[in-house]
C-alpha positions in Angstrom: -1.6 -4.3 -9.4 -3.3 -6.8 -7.1 -4.1 -10.3 -8.3 -7.6 -11.7 -8.7 -6.6 -15.2 -7.8 -4.9 -16.8 -4.8 -1.2 -17.6 -5.2 0.5 -19.9 -2.8 4.0 -21.1 -3.2 7.6 -21.1 -2.1 9.9 -19.1 -4.3 13.3 -20.7 -4.6 14.1 -19.8 -8.3 15.7 -23.2 -8.9 16.8 -24.1 -5.5 13.9 -26.4 -4.8 14.2 -28.1 -8.1 17.8 -29.0 -7.6 18.3 -32.4 -6.1 20.5 -32.6 -3.1 21.1 -35.3 -0.5 19.0 -35.1 2.7 22.0 -34.4 4.9 23.2 -31.5 2.7 19.7 -30.0 2.8 19.5 -30.2 6.5 22.9 -28.6 7.0 22.5 -25.8 4.5 18.8 -25.1 4.7 18.2 -21.4 4.1 15.8 -19.4 6.3 12.2 -19.2 5.2 10.4 -15.8 4.9 6.6 -15.6 4.9 4.9 -13.2 2.5 1.2 -12.4 3.2 -0.2 -9.7 1.0 -2.7 -8.7 -1.7 0.3 -7.8 -3.9 1.6 -10.5 -6.2 4.9 -12.2 -5.2 6.4 -12.8 -8.7 9.6 -11.8 -10.4 7.7 -9.4 -12.7 5.9 -7.6 -9.8 7.4 -4.2 -9.2 6.9 -4.3 -5.5 8.2 -7.9 -5.1 11.3 -7.0 -7.1 11.9 -4.0 -4.9 11.6 -6.3 -1.9 14.1 -8.7 -3.3 16.4 -5.8 -4.1 16.3 -4.8 -0.4 17.2 -8.4 0.6 20.0 -8.4 -1.9 21.6 -5.2 -0.5 22.3 -7.2 2.7 23.5 -10.3 0.9 20.3 -12.4 0.7 19.4 -13.8 -2.7 16.1 -15.8 -3.0 16.9 -19.3 -4.1 20.4 -19.2 -2.8 20.5 -18.3 0.9 16.8 -17.4 1.6 13.4 -18.8 0.5 10.0 -17.0 0.5 6.7 -18.7 1.2 4.1 -16.6 -0.5 0.4 -16.3 0.3 -1.8 -14.0 -1.7 -5.5 -14.2 -0.9 -8.2 -14.0 -3.6 -9.9 -10.7 -4.1 -12.8 -10.1 -1.6 -11.9 -13.3 0.4 -10.7 -11.6 3.5 -11.1 -14.8 5.6 -8.2 -16.3 3.7 -5.8 -13.9 5.5 -6.5 -15.7 8.8 -6.0 -19.1 7.3 -2.8 -18.1 5.5 -1.4 -16.5 8.6 -1.8 -19.6 10.6 -0.2 -21.7 7.8 2.8 -19.4 7.8 3.2 -19.7 11.5 2.9 -23.5 11.3 5.7 -23.4 8.7 8.0 -21.9 11.4 9.0 -19.1 9.1 11.8 -16.8 10.3 10.1 -13.6 9.4 6.7 -12.6 8.0 6.1 -9.7 5.6 2.5 -8.4 6.1 1.7 -5.8 3.4 -1.7 -4.4 4.3 -4.0 -4.0 7.3 -5.8 -7.3 6.8 -2.6 -9.2 6.7 -1.2 -7.4 9.7 -4.4 -8.1 11.7 -4.2 -11.7 10.8 -0.5 -12.2 11.5 -0.6 -10.4 14.9 -3.4 -12.7 16.0 -1.5 -15.7 14.8 1.8 -15.1 16.5 3.4 -12.9 19.2 6.9 -14.4 18.7 7.7 -14.6 15.0 9.1 -11.3 13.7 6.7 -9.3 11.5 7.7 -6.5 9.1 4.5 -4.6 8.2 3.7 -2.2 5.4 0.4 -0.5 6.1 -1.0 2.8 4.7 -4.2 2.8 6.7 -3.4 1.9 10.4 -2.0 3.6 13.4 0.3 0.8 14.8 0.4 2.2 18.3 -3.4 2.6 18.5 -3.9 -0.9 17.1 -1.6 -2.3 19.9 0.9 -3.7 17.4 3.8 -1.6 18.8 4.4 0.2 22.1 5.8 3.2 20.3 7.2 4.1 16.9 10.8 4.6 18.2 10.7 1.4 20.4 8.2 -1.1 19.0 8.9 -3.4 22.0 7.3 -6.6 20.5 7.5 -8.7 17.4 6.2 -6.1 14.9 7.9 -3.3 13.2 7.8 -1.9 9.6 6.6 1.1 7.6 3.4 3.1 8.2 2.0 6.1 6.4 1.8 9.5 8.0 -1.5 10.5 6.4 -2.2 14.0 7.8 0.7 15.7 5.9 -0.1 13.8 2.7 -3.8 14.7 2.9 -2.9 18.4 3.1 -0.6 18.1 0.0 -3.3 16.4 -2.0 -5.8 19.1 -1.3 -3.2 21.7 -2.1 -2.5 20.2 -5.5 -6.3 20.2 -6.3 -6.6 23.8 -5.3 -3.6 24.7 -7.5 -5.4 23.1 -10.5 -8.7 24.7 -9.6 -8.5 27.9 -7.6 -12.3 28.0 -7.1 -12.3 24.5 -5.5 -14.9 24.5 -2.7 -16.3 21.0 -2.1 -14.3 17.8 -2.2 -15.7 14.2 -2.0 -13.5 11.7 -0.1 -13.9 8.0 -1.2 -12.8 5.2 1.1 -13.6 1.9 2.9 -14.9 2.5 6.4 -13.4 -0.8 7.5 -9.9 0.5 7.1 -10.0 4.2 6.3 -11.4 5.9 9.4 -8.0 7.4 10.3 -7.6 8.8 6.7 -11.2 10.1 6.7 -10.5 12.0 9.9 -7.1 13.3 8.7 -8.5 14.5 5.4 -11.4 16.3 7.2 -8.9 18.1 9.4 -6.8 19.1 6.4 -9.9 20.3 4.5 -11.0 22.5 7.3 -7.6 24.1 7.4 -7.9 24.7 3.6 -11.4 26.2 3.8 -13.0 23.3 2.0 -16.2 21.4 2.5 -15.8 17.6 2.7 -18.3 15.0 1.6 -17.5 11.5 2.8 -18.2 8.6 0.4 -18.0 5.3 2.5 -18.1 2.3 0.2 -17.6 -1.4 1.1 -17.5 -3.0 -2.4 -16.8 -1.9 -6.0 -20.5 -2.0 -6.9 -21.1 1.0 -4.7 -18.4 3.2 -6.2 -20.1 4.6 -9.3 -23.3 5.5 -7.4 -21.3 7.2 -4.7 -19.3 9.3 -7.2 -22.5 10.2 -9.1 -24.1 11.3 -5.8 -21.1 13.5 -5.0 -21.4 15.2 -8.4 -25.1 15.7 -7.9 -24.2 17.5 -4.6 -21.9 19.7 -6.6 -18.5 18.3 -5.5 -15.6 19.8 -7.5 -13.1 17.1 -6.8 -12.6 13.6 -5.5 -9.9 12.2 -3.2 -9.7 8.4 -3.2 -8.0 7.0 0.0 -5.8 4.0 0.2 -7.4 0.6 0.8 -7.4 -2.8 -1.0 -10.9 -1.9 -2.3 -9.6 1.3 -3.9 -6.5 -0.4 -5.3 -8.7 -3.0 -7.0 -10.9 -0.2 -8.5 -8.6 2.5 -9.8 -9.8 2.5 -13.3 -13.5 2.4 -12.2 -12.9 5.4 -9.9 -10.9 7.3 -12.6 -13.6 6.6 -15.2 -16.4 7.7 -12.9 -14.6 10.8 -11.9 -14.0 11.8 -15.5 -17.6 11.0 -16.4 -18.9 13.4 -13.7 -16.1 15.9 -14.4 -14.5 15.7 -11.0 -10.8 16.4 -10.5 -9.5 13.2 -8.9 -6.4 12.4 -6.9 -5.3 9.2 -5.2 -2.1 8.1 -3.3 -1.5 5.0 -5.5 1.4 6.3 -7.6 1.6 6.0 -10.5 -1.2 3.5 -11.0 -4.1 5.9 -10.5 -2.8 8.4 -13.1 -2.0 5.6 -15.4 -5.6 4.4 -15.0 -6.9 7.8 -16.1 -7.0 9.7 -12.8 -6.0 13.4 -13.0 -3.4 13.3 -10.2 -1.6 10.7 -8.2 0.3 11.7 -5.2 1.6 9.4 -2.6 4.6 7.4 -1.3 7.1 5.7 -3.5 5.8 2.2 -3.0 8.8 0.3 -4.5 11.0 2.3 -2.1 8.9 1.1 0.9 9.1 -2.5 -0.3 12.9 -2.2 -0.8 13.2 -0.9 2.8 11.0 -3.7 4.0 13.4 -6.2 2.4 16.3 -4.5 4.2 14.4 -4.8 7.5 13.8 -8.5 6.9 17.5 -9.0 6.1 18.5 -7.2 9.2 16.2 -9.4 11.3 17.6 -12.6 9.6 21.1 -11.4 10.6 20.0 -11.3 14.3 18.4 -7.9 15.1 15.3 -8.1 17.2 12.3 -6.4 15.6 11.6 -4.7 19.0 14.8 -2.7 18.4 13.9 -1.6 14.8 12.0 1.7 14.9 8.8 2.0 12.9 9.5 4.2 9.9 7.5 6.5 7.7 7.7 6.9 3.9 10.5 9.2 3.0 9.9 9.6 -0.8 6.7 10.9 -2.3 5.9 11.2 -6.0 3.5 13.3 -8.0 2.1 12.1 -11.4 -0.1 14.2 -13.6 -2.2 12.9 -16.5 -2.5 15.6 -19.1 -4.9 13.6 -21.2 -7.4 13.7 -18.4 -6.7 17.4 -17.8 -7.5 18.1 -21.4 -10.7 16.0 -21.3 -11.8 18.1 -18.2 -10.9 21.3 -19.9 -8.2 22.1 -17.4 -4.9 23.8 -17.8 -2.3 22.5 -15.3 -0.2 25.4 -13.9 3.4 25.3 -15.1 4.6 25.5 -11.5 2.8 22.2 -10.7 4.1 20.5 -13.9 7.6 21.4 -12.9 7.1 19.6 -9.5 5.7 16.5 -11.1 7.9 13.3 -11.1 6.0 12.1 -14.2 3.6 13.6 -16.7 1.4 11.4 -18.8 0.7 13.0 -22.2 
């Protein structure tokens, strides 16, 4: 889902390899879009394909009338975000797509003028000072940000539907980016009459121990928050939850369920990237990002892994199965 090695390049799908005279290149040079993300920018990437679909809906085709300069840092090398952001600014890109909190932090430090379309599940853009308000961003940043409180409540609801006796839930996340989600999940848990145990981890080597400790303290279930660390570690989390017989849910849909997690419930990520592509196209056509309202995800999906349910000795209620967008058997 997120690559292990850095990838830097300009995607032109043939345009750059086609010889043209210098004057023709100067007169017909397409705009250059910067891509800074932990997500791969390749034609076979589901998210990048969705992004290109959003561009195409507004008449932009990569390699024909738009180019994309892609910067994908190596895993665990967060310092590369700052370097890559500065490089994109130096390239005088027309728009930058920043698809996680690290990339947004780097890009907003590197430029206050180049338009930025952000996709961020962990941050409050107003509290971070990136936008003046959701309806009227007022600066060079706009994009798509997750409304976590409502989603946290739904995740806990699904866990309670699977196990009516649910009492204690462990919440796994990275304190560097997940403070907002920890707080929101705690609030939702109090409303549902559940006890929360926070598992704050900073690297993958801490995950197994944290989940084992949650099980020792008699947790019934595990909620894994969104963060680059969690995204890198979906199978590790799913395997540890199953080993310690914890019901587990995570917003990375469908990846967490496909990795063996019991439930995945979260935003439709390809839809977010498609909408981001549409925002980029709108900016390329002349709209100022300060006039493009920050938006929330509008589509959410539920995926259930029945193999994991069977391994845990659980029977998924038919009412929940009927609401699932996908069931893994």
